[in-house]
VOVEXMAR-390957 format. One record per atom (N, C-alpha, C, CB): x, y, z; residue in one letter. Coordinates in pm, whole numbers, plus 50000, padded with zeros to 5 digits. Glycine has a CB too. Example, Ala and Ser with C-alpha at 12.3 -4.5 7.8 and 13.67 -1.06 7.14 Angstrom:
% residues 2
513194943150780a 512304955050780a 513204967050780a 511314955350905a 512854977550708s 513674989450714s 512905000350787s 514084994050572s 
% end
This chain:
% residues 250
523394942448770r 522314951548773r 523284965648802r 521054947148898r 522354976848773k 523194988748792k 522494996448933k 523164999148640k 523395005948953k 523435012949095k 524235025649077k 524135003549215k 523235036549099s 523775049649089s 524905049548942s 524595053249249s 524445046748852g 525085047448711g 526545036248696g 525585065248688g 526625029248790c 527775019548791c 527075006548811c 528915022448908c 527944997448727c 527544984748736c 528224977848866c 527874977848604c 527284970448930v 527654962049051v 527884947448990v 526394962349174v 529084941549049a 529474929349032a 529304921449141a 530634929048995a 528504911449112l 527954901049222l 528724889349219l 526454896649201l 528744885849344h 529444872049388h 528684859949327h 529444870249557h 529204849449283p 528534839249258p 527344835249326p 529264831249262p 527454835349490s 526474829749560s 525374841849584s 527084823149690s 526044853649577s 524864865849594s 524144864849454s 525584883649621s 524574863149335l 524004861349217l 522834850049207l 525084858749131l 523104838949303q 522294827649299q 520974832749374q 523024814649366q 521254840449496r 520334845249560r 519374855349500r 520884849349655r 520084862749408t 519154874049355t 518404867249225t 520104888949310t 519004856549179q 518214849249088q 516954842049168q 519174838749014q 517154836649278k 516054832449351k 514944840349379k 516444828749455k 515384854849425y 514634863949459y 513504869249359y 515454872849494y 514454870649235a 513794874449078a 512864864149072a 514874873948931a 512804850949067s 512264838149039s 510764843449140s 513424822449097s 510884841849278l 509974847949364l 508994858049311l 510684853849460l 509394871549300l 508774879549236l 507984876649113l 509544887049219l 508664870049022a 508024866848902a 506614857048920a 509144859748813a 506854846749003d 505944841149063d 504794848649110d 506474835349148d 505084858949227l 503924865649263l 503094874749154l 504334873549372l 504014881149066r 503504888948960r 502104879948883r 504874892048852r 502884867548855a 502034861148772a 500664851348851a 503054852348685a 500644857348988l 499344850349063l 497974853348999l 499214855549219l 497104846049004p 495704848248962p 495334862348964p 494754840749049p 494504871948897a 494164884048906a 492464886348924a 494794890248785a 492164887049031n 490784889149089n 490544897549211n 490264876749120n 491454907049259f 491484910649377f 491974927449360f 492414900249460f 491224936249443l 491394949249472l 491804959149352l 492334949349575l 492674958649279q 493294968149196q 492974964849059q 494734968749216q 492414974448958s 492474973848836s 492504986248755s 491574966848807s 492734985148625r 492624997948548r 491294998748474r 493814999348446r 490645009748480p 490605021848558p 490975018348688p 489305028648557p 491725025448776k 491725021248925k 490745023149012k 492635026348986k 489545033849000t 488655035649086t 487435026749049t 488405049549096t 487555016548978d 486515005348929d 485775000949057d 487284991448853d 486734999949140f 486184991649303f 485255002349347f 487594988649450f 485675014649334l 484585024949411l 483415024049371l 484805039049401l 483395024349226r 481745022949172r 481265008449203r 481555025348991r 481914999249199g 481374986049251g 480704986949371g 482374976249271g 481494992849468h 480824993949616h 480305003849649h 481554992349718h 479745012049546q 479135024449596q 477935024049696q 478705031749483q 477145013949683k 475855014549768k 476485007949925k 474405003449685k 477395000649895g 478054995250019g 478615008950106g 479384983949973g 479115017250031w 479675031750102w 478875036550195w 479825043650010w 477755038450100t 476475045850177t 475895040050312t 475225045850079t 476135027250340r 475595022650443r 476805021250552r 474845010250407r 478245021150512m 479175017850588m 479325025950703m 480205017150523m 479515016550820k 479805024950925k 481025035450926k 479965016651026k 481165046550967k 482265055950958k 483295055251033k 481935066950972k 484095044151013n 485255040051083n 486615038151006n 484905028051144n 487645032851058l 488725034050987l 488965025550844l 489665031351079l 487935014350850s 487755009150713s 487315017950607s 486864999050715s 486515026250648h 485795036250534h 487005043750509h 484365046850584h 487655050750591i 488705059750566i 489935051550485i 489175066150709i 490485038750513f 491095032350430f 490665029050286f 491285023250488f 489545027650278k 489075026550118k 489115041750017k 487305020950123k 488735052050118v 489085063550046v 490505066550023v 488555074050106v 491365065150109l 492635065750084l 493435058249980l 493075063750184l 493015045649965s 493225037549863s 493045041849716s 492485027749888s 491795048549742v 491395052249583v 492145066749551v 489485054249559v 492515074049653l 492905087949629l 494535085249582l 492675098649779l 495215074249622l 496325071149599l 496695065249453l 496565063649696l 495575063349391c 495645057149250c 496115066049158c 494375052349199c 496685064349031y 497125074148927y 495895080248896y 497845068148800y 496045094548866p 495235103948822p 494495104548660p 496045114748847p 494125090948663d 493595090348507d 492105095848500d 493585073748445d 491725096248375d 490365103448354d 489375098048457d 489765101148202d 489225083448466d 488295079648565d 488205084448683d 488355068848585d 489475082848745y 489655089948878y 489375103148911y 490785089348910y 489555111048814l 489245126448824l 487795126548819l 489895136048701l 487235118948713s 485665120448736s 485075116248862s 484915112748636s 485735111448940q 485225105349097q 485125118249203q 486555092749171q 485975129949166i 486505136649284i 485065143449304i 487965147349263i 483975147349265k 482825152949318k 482445142349423k 481695156049209k 482305131649395e 481765118249485e 482665116949584e 481665103549408e 483895117149586m 484805116349688m 484575126449799m 486095117749634m 484295139949738e 484185150749827e 482945152649922e 484305161749749e 481735144949878a 480365139449939a 480915129650032a 479245132149827a 481675122750006i 481955109950110i 482655116350230i 483025096850042i 483975126150176a 484745131550280a 483875140350362a 485935138750226a 482895146750318a 481955157950397a 481005148650510a 480765167450267a 481015138550457d 480005128950579d 480845122250688d 479105114650503d 482365121650668m 483165115650760m 483115124450897m 484595114150699m 483455116951011p 483245126951116p 484545134551145p 482715120151246p 484595146651226p 485565153751228p 487075147151290p 485035164551296p 487955147651223d 489275140951280d 490325145051188d 489245124451289d 491695141751186e 492695146451126e 492475139750999e 493965144451194e 491845126050982f 492005119850871f 491065126250762f 491795105750896f 489805131750834k 488995138850743k 489575153550692k 487655140350813k 490345161150761n 491015171850747n 492035170050635n 491555175350869n 492835159950642s 493715155850552s 493195152050409s 494355145450611s 492205145550403i 491395140850288i 490865153350204i 490155131650343i 490125163750285q 489475174050231q 490655180750158q 488705182850335q 491425184150233a 492495192450216a 493295185750052a 493525191450376a 493365175450052f 494015170649923f 493045170449825f 494655156949932f 491905168949841l 490655171949752l 490925184349692l 489255172649829l 491075195849778d 490815209149745d 492295212349647d 490575219249899d 493385204149692y 494705203749611y 494485200249469y 495715193449668y 493955188149461i 493695183549332i 492825193049226i 493025170849354i 492005202349309k 491015212249216k 491985221249155k 489795221749305k 493235224449226t 494135235349164t 495005232649072t 494855241149248t 495295218349048q 496275214648958q 495645211448826q 497055203449012q 496285211648712s 495825206548582s 496165190448612s 496695214048437s 495345184448488t 495565167648469t 497065164648444t 494675161048329t 497535172448368v 499175172448344v 499935172248435v 499705182448284v 499805183448544q 500385185548683q 500115171948745q 499695198348770q 498865170648776l 498715159148872l 499475145848813l 497065155948896l 499495141648676r 500185131448636r 501625130948666r 499985130548514r 502125144448667e 503645145348639e 504085142848778e 504245160248572e 503165151348895i 503485147949029i 503575135749063i 502735152549109i 502565128549038y 502255113249064y 503425105549015y 500895107848988y 503685107348909t 504725098648860t 506095101648922t 504805099648711t 506545113148943a 507725116748986a 507755113649147a 507965131348945a 506475112149220a 506575107549355a 506585091949384a 505485113449426a 506125085649274f 505625071449319f 506305062149198f 503745070149327f 506825068949098d 507245058348969d 508675059748957d 506545062048809d 509295067348971v 510505071348962v 511695069449043v 510375081048954v 511635071849147s 512505070049271s 511965057549379s 512495085049352s 512965046649375p 512755034449473p 512475042549632p 514375022749472p 512955053749635a 512885056849801a 511535062949837a 514095068149853a 510865064749699t 509155067349745t 508255057449648t 508565086249711t 508655044349651t 507955037349600t 506885031249710t 508765029049529t 505545028149641m 504505023849729m 504545009649739m 503195028349686m 505615004149737n 505714991149754n 506754991549895n 506274983149608n 505704989550015l 505974993450141l 507414985250171l 504684989950242l 507284972350173t 508204963350250t 509894966350154t 507444943850243t 509894975550049y 511154979249988y 511764985150105y 511074988949861y 511044995050181h 511655004750243h 511974996950407h 510625019150236h 511784984250434i 512174978350526i 513534969250502i 511094971950566i 513354959550374w 514414952550355w 515194955450227w 514034939950364w 514784965550140g 515144966050009g 514934953049897g 516474969350022g 515574950249840d 515564939049739d 516194924949800d 516464944049606d 515704918949879n 516464907049921n 515524893549958n 517334911550049n 515754883349983e 515274873250020e 514084875150147e 516434865550047e 514664883550236k 513574887350352k 512384891150272k 514024900650458k 512524901250205r 511454907250139r 510634898350050r 511944917850066r 510984889549977a 510424879949910a 509444869849995a 511514873349848a 510214867750119g 509374859450201g 507964865050275g 510294854850304g 508454878550290m 507024887850349m 506284890050231m 507314904350424m 506434888550101l 505734890649991l 504924880649982l 506434892249883l 505504867050014t 504784854749968t 503794853150089t 505824840849941t 503914856950214r 503384858250335r 502054864450309r 504264865750426r 502234878850249l 501064885150236l 500134881750123l 501344897450233l 500494875150044q 499694869249932q 498884854850009q 500894864849786q 499324848850096q 498964839750181q 497674847550267q 500294834950268q 497814857350331v 497084864750405v 495694865950305v 497904878450445v 496184874450202y 494834876750113y 494134862950059y 495224886049974y 494704853750025q 494074841449998q 493204835150093q 494964832949972q 494044834250219n 493274828650347n 492004838250402n 494404827250473n 491974850150332a 490854856650368a 489964855750244a 491154870750415a 490134848450135g 489374848750047g 489294855749907g 488664850950103g 490634864949898y 490804875149807y 492064870449747y 490814889549867y 491664877649607e 492984875949501e 493184889949457e 492724865349357e 494444890249400r 494884901049318r 494384904549177r 496134899149306r 494124912949149i 493664917248986i 494684924148939i 492314926948964i 495884927548953s 496614935148899s 498204932048896s 496274945948952s 499204936848846g 500594929948848g 501114938648932g 501444928048713g 500264946749037e 501014950649151e 501614941749262e 500264958449209e 502904943449340l 502904933149458l 502184933849554l 503924931949517l 502134923149660p 501224922949755p 501544935049851p 501214909249820p 502644941749858d 502854951449964d 502814965449900d 504214948750039d 501884967549781h 501454980649724h 500364986149825h 500844978949568h 500804999649846l 499945006149945l 498525007149948l 500275017349949l 497985011349805p 496545010449787p 495994998549791p 496145015649677p 496594989549761l 496304973849776l 496284969949937l 497594964449693l 497134974649998l 497134972450164l 496074978850218l 498394978150243l 495444991550176l 494574998650245l 492994992950197l 494905014650216l 493064988450070e 492094982950019e 491664969750100e 492414981049886e 492564961950118f 492524951150204f 491974953450339f 493774946250215f 492464961350411l 492394966850550l 490614970450531l 493674982450585l 490374977050436s 488954982650429s 487844970250426s 488804992250287s 488374960250345v 487144949750327v 487284937950373v 486764947150198v 488524932350436c 488664918450512c 487574913250612c 489904918950593c 487254902750649p 486594900250736p 487104905050903p 486434887150706p 486104908950973k 486684913851102k 487754904051181k 485474916451195k 487264892251156d 488154882951233d 489494880151159d 487414869351258d 489794885051036t 491124885851001t 492454888451051t 491074891650940t 493264880851080d 494654885151161d 495304896651053d 495904869551188d 495504908151098v 496044916150986v 497144921351033v 495184926450932v 497814915751135r 498974920251216r 500074920251095r 499354909451356r 500174912050993l 501234911050887l 501074923650807l 501104897650794l 499904928850778i 499714939550703i 500294952150773i 498304940550672i 500054950350891w 500424964150944w 501964964650992w 499424967851070w 502614954650960q 504104952650999q 504954959150854q 504464933451032q 503954958750747c 504544965450616c 504864979850664c 503414965650478c 504104984650755f 504235001550766f 505005003150888f 502715010650782f 506314997850901q 507304998451007q 508235010151009q 508084986851002q 508255014650866k 509145023350840k 508475037650781k 510095016350747k 507115034550773f 506185045050694f 506345057750758f 504605041450693f 506445065050882d 506985076050908d 508135082350846d 507165075151009d 509155075550826t 510485077350743t 510135080150627t 511425066250734t 509165071450554y 508655069850422y 507925085950386y 507505055750421y 506955089450489i 506245100550465i 507345112650455i 505145102350578i 508455113150552d 509485126650564d 509955125750402d 511065124750699d 510565115450332r 511085114150208r 509915117050107r 511715100350191r 508715116650107l 507805118150035l 507665133850020l 506715110650084l 507655140150132k 507485154750122k 508425163550037k 507545159650250k 509375156149993q 510135163349866q 509795164549734q 511225158349846q 508885153049716t 508655153749573t 506965154749554t 509355139749496t 506185152449679s 504855155349654s 504305157849803s 504105143249569s 504565173149851p 504105176749989p 502435171750014p 504305194250006p 501915172549900a 500205169349913a 500025155649960a 499325170449762a 500805148049890h 500595132649909h 501245127150052h 501345124349778h 502085133850105s 502715131850231s 501765140050339s 504325137350226s 501105148450302a 500085156450397a 498865144550411a 499425173450315a 498395141650308l 497355129650318l 497435122650393l 497205122050236l 498915115250409l 499335102050441l 499815101650607l 500585098050335l 500115115850640q 500365119050784q 499335110150869q 500165135650814q 498195113250891p 497225107450974p 497525091750983p 495785110750917p 497825087050855l 497775070150848l 499075065950927l 497845063150673l 500325074150895a 501345072950976a 501455073751118a 501995079750939a 500775083151149d 500575086551300d 499755071551380d 499425103051310d 498725068351290t 498015055651337t 498995042351332t 496685053151239t 499555041451217a 500625028151214a 501645029251330a 501585027451063a 502135041251357v 502985041851469v 502405034351598v 503245056251497v 500995041551653k 500275038251763k 500065020951748k 498835047851764k 499715017151629r 499255002151606r 500354994851644r 498834998051456r 501444995051590l 502634988351611l 503424987051757l 503434994651523l 502964998551825q 503494999451946q 502594994052067q 503845012951961q 501674990851999s 500194984752085s 500694969452123s 498444983751963s 499874964452238e 500104952052283e 500254940852186e 499154949452365e 499414940552102e 499174928751988e 500474930151909e 497714931151878e 501464938551894f 502934938051820f 503854934651922f 503454952451750f 503684932052038s 504914927352129s 505704914352032s 504224920552304s 507034912352074p 507924904251997p 507194891851980p 509304902252061p 506684885152085r 505964872752084r 504904873451979r 505364869652219r 504044883151955q 503054881951900q 503274882851740q 502234890851959q 504294891851709k 505184891451590k 505074878151534k 506654894651621k 505844871951614t 506374856551564t 504664849151535t 507554846051726t 504064850451616a 502844843251589a 501944848351470a 502064843351712a 502344858551428a 501424864951316a 501804858651199a 501554880751295a 503364852451175l 503804848251065l 503284831351058l 505394851451062l 502894826950934p 502454817350916p 503574806950946p 501874817850801p 503584794651024e 504644786851057e 505564782050935e 504104775751128e 504774775850844n 505554770150717n 506384779050643n 504644764850615n 505644791250636q 506344802450553q 507574805650636q 505384816450527q 507504809250743n 508534812850865n 509614806150827n 508134808551017n 509554792450804q 510924781950813q 511134781950676q 510734764950880q 510474785450575r 510744780850447r 511704793850409r 509304777850348r 511614806350466f 512534815850409f 513584820250533f 511654828950346f 513764809750623q 514594814650742q 516024813450687q 514364805450886q 516584824450716g 518094826750693g 518174832250574g 519004814550696g 
% end
């Protein structure tokens, strides 16, 4: 594989681990598609539109809005801006509402070409700002592969499947799941994906200050959540399915 333009030679044992990891990622990408994300990516907003009008104005509502705003700005996305503004206006006043409204105002000042260029530069070019969050915790290794598999199990246990080629740790997908999963779902594993999120936001400022500002309240919420009692070391261990924890041990 290549890094910084130079070829990196891998030891045979490292190559074997790398091949195993690549195989796991291939298996995850090939899983059945019937969950959360599709092209055009705002389809789930239209499908749940009536539900939105009745939804309690809580974090679940906010997570759904953020998951939509983090999608690629294709024509369908841009056609939803007025509807998104109406939804944001109905939110209770807080930092989330302020950041969402500021981002929507920003979108209206940019051309379609500019929005797409900024999005691509921010999320598709550099691994430093990829929206696959567990990459920022472990990079590309077996520990990350184990986490991706456990995330997929969380989705399946809650009765959901993915409908795109995005990996289970993709930020819009995580947010969509948090917005729709049953109340009794154990989401501690989802929140553990946000361990390095504050650092991620700082890096994102360099390529897209607007997206960074949009996500700052989420970063603050993640820090508080991860520092709470439910994320004590004992509780973190309990959040991992035992069989998966053993399978990827070491």
